[in-house]
N, C-alpha and C positions, 0 to 999 in steps of 0.2 A: 751827605747831600742827598735829598730824596730824588728818586728817578723822575725824569720828565714825563709828562703825560703823553702816552702813545696808545693807539688801539691795541687790543690783545693780538699777539703774534699769530694766533690761529684764526683770526677773523679775516674775511675777504680783504678789507682795507689794510689790515696788518700785514697780510701776505704781499699785497702790492707794494706797500711801503718798504718791505724788507728786500725786495728783489732789485738788484742793481746789475747793469749789463757787464761791468768790468771794474777793475781797480783803477784808481787815479794815479797821478804822479806829481811829485813836488817839482815845480819848474823854477822857483825863485824863493830865496829866504832873505828877509831884511830885518834889521834891528834898529830901534830908535834909542840911541844912547842917552839922549837928553831931550827935554821939551824944546820944540822949535828948531831943532837941528835936522839936517837931511838924514834920511834913512841910510844905513850902512849895509850894502849887499854883502852877504857871506855865503860860503859853500856849505856850511854846517852850523848848527846851533845846539847848545845843551839845554834840554827842557828839564826844569826842576819843579817837582811837585810843590804847590803852594807858593811858588816864587816866579813862575813864568819862564821866559827864555833868558839865560845868562847874557848880560850885556844889553838887555832891552830895558828902557826906563820904566815901562809898565810892569808892575810886580803883581798883577792879579789883585788879590785882596778880597774881591767879592766871591771868588770861587767859580766865576762864570767866564772870565775873560783872561785866562793865562796866555792864550795864543789867539791870534786873529788870522783868518784864512780868507782868501779871495779866489773866486772862480776865474781862471785864465780866459775862458771863453767869453767872459763878460767885458774884458778890456776893450774890444772894438765897439761894443755897444755903448759903454760909458764915454769913450772918445767921441763917437758920433753924436750922442745926445748933448755933449758939452761943446760940440763944434770944433773938435780937434781931429787931425789925421790919425794920431796915435796917442796913447797914454802909457807912460812907464809905470811898472808896478810900485816903485818907490813913491811916486806921486800920491798914491792912494793910502799909504801908511799902514798897510797890513803886514803881518809877519811872514805869511806863507802864501804863495800863489800856486794853486794846484790846477791840473787839467784832467779831463777824462772822467770825472765823477761829479755828479750834481751835489754841491755842498748842502743844499737844502735837504737832501735825503739823509744827511748825517746829523741833523738836529735831533737831539734826544737819544742818540745812540753812540756807542763806543766804536773807535776805529784806530788802526795802528798805522803809524808812519815810522819806518825804520824800527828802532827799539822802543819807541815811545807809544803809549796808549793815551788817546785823547777821548773826550766826550763832548760832542757838539751841544752847546747850551742855548744860546740865543742868537738872533740875527745881529750882525755887526753893522748897525745903522750908521749912515754917514754923519759927520759933525760939521759945524760951521766952517771949519778949516778948508773944506772942499771948495768953498767960494774963492778962497785965496789960491788954492792949488790948481783949480780948473777954470777959474773965472766965473763971472756972473752966471748963475744957474747950475753951478757945479754940484751943489748940495742935491738939487732935484735930479740931476743926471745920474747920481749914484743911488737914488732911492730904489730899493728892490734889487740892487746889484752890489750891496756893501759887503756881502760875504757872511761869514759865520764866526762866532766866538766859540772857544772851546776851553775846557779845563784839562789840566794835565792829571791823568789818573796814575800813570807810571812813567817815570822820567827816563832820560837817556839822550842819545844824539839823533838829531834830524839832519838829513843831508839832501841836497839837490839831487834829484833822480830817484829818491826813495818812492816806493809804492804807497798809495793811500788805500788801505784795505779795511772795509767795514768788518767788524767782528760779529760773530753769531750772537743773536739776541738771547738774553736769558729767557727761559721758558719756551723757546722756539723749538 
């Protein structure tokens, strides 16, 4: 898969984009065992190259969406925009909820979670199911807050509590 377009690492913008204040943390892991059934919360999951997370119905295929990630800090925003006091991670149907690191900064770069290496690929835009999950306007409440899709570069086990650590960029 070709590298995603990013400014040169030695350019001023490239330097700004590569600087992150700290590592993140996995707060929650969920698997979708079948279409239309509730997410199953787990403490760990096995990431398999080219196949996604073991036990999750979504098996990748495009090479861009093996795993979906959601920014924990966005949950209160989504809840407020959808008119709720709170929203549970499972409601939003993403695999991993992470905190402490801006997911948008991981687009186009590799990062490690536990023993697994992922590469952020594309935004995880909301789908029409968010209208059912959050009520009328749920789709729009999630726009800009849907998270990040990633492909699995190197498989292994992901666990709640694992650090989310950006890897040094090639050529940097």
